[in-house]
N, C-alpha and C positions, 0 to 999 in steps of 0.2 A: 733408421735413422733417414737415410739416403730419400725413401719413400715419403716420408713428412716433409723433408724439405721441399721436394717435387711439387707434395700437393700445398704447399703455403706459396709457391711461387706461382702456381696456376692462379691458387686464390687472389693473391697479389695482383696479377694481371687482369683479371676479371674486376677488380674492385676499382684499379685504376681507368677503364673503359667505363664504367658506371658513372665516376667521378668524372669525365670527362663530357658525360651526356648531361650531368646535373648543371654544371660550370654555367652555360647560357642559360638556363631557365632561374640560375639563383640572380644572375644579373640583371634578368628582364625582371624578376620579383623586386629585386633592391631599386631598378631606375624606377617601377609603379610606386613604391613604399616611399622616395622621394618626392613622385608630384602629388601623392596622397595626402603628405606633410605639408607640403607648401598648400594645397589645396585647403587644408583645414588652418593654414596662418592666417591666411586671407581672407575665410569665412570669420575667424574669429576677430581680425581686426574690424571688418564690415562691422559686424555685432556689434563692437565696443564703440565703433564710429557715431551708429545710430543714435543710441542715448536717448531711446524713446519712455513715454513715460507710459508706462505699463498697467496704472489704477484702471484702466476701463476694462482690462480682460482679468482682473485680478479674479481670484476664486472667492467667491460668497459660501461661506458655512450654512448657511439657514437654505440657500438654495439646493446644495449637497443634501443635507438632511431631508428636504421634501422630496428629493428625487430618489433619496434611498428607500423612503418610507412607500412610496407611490410603486417601486420597483417589488420592494418586498407584499405589497397589497395584491400587486399583479400574479407575482408568483404563487401566492397563497391560493388566489381565484382560479388560475388555470391549473394548478395543481388538484384542485377539488375536481375539476372538469376533467380534468385527465383519467383521475382513479374512475370518476363516472363512466367514463368512455371504455376503459379497460376491462370493468364489471361487463357493462353492455358488450363488448367484444366477445368475453370467456362464455357468455351465455348464449350468444349467437352462434359462436363456434360448437359450443357443448350441441345445441339443436341442430346444427346443420350434419353434424356428426350421426346422431339419431335419426335424421331422416336419410341419410346415405346408407345406413345399416338397414333400415326398415325397406328402402327401395331395392338394395342387394338379397334381402331375405322374400321379398315378392317377386323379382326376377327369378329367385330360385323356384319358389313353388310354383309360378308359372311355367318354367322349364321343365318340371319333374312331372306335372299332372298330363292326363292323358284325355284325347279328344272322346266326347261321348259315343262316337260310333266306332271308336279303337278297341275291339274286345279280345285283342292278343292275351293270352296269359290267363282266362278264363274258362278255357277247355274248349274255345272255338278254334279252329283253323285259319290261318290268313286266305 
């Protein structure tokens, strides 16, 4: 029981020291929040005071539909082109792989073959 009480005292002291660290941070955050609230109120009041006629910037649904169809057509065109380029890329990758294999096979054959004047192994001495 005594050990548990000592552990709790140590924990309490640690928490108090942590609390002392966070009090200034909390105060600065509260002051910043107050400043932001004031700035927001100023912006809201200035927006209400402007009282502009926003009909010139109103959103036209016909323009939206036109742009939407244009975007879909653009996606379709580029999707087809993308598929075409992907197939071409896979073909070229396969071709390049075959060429590399053939090159390595040719290099192996050239490294294994003997020169015409080299008669070692045919019963001749060096």
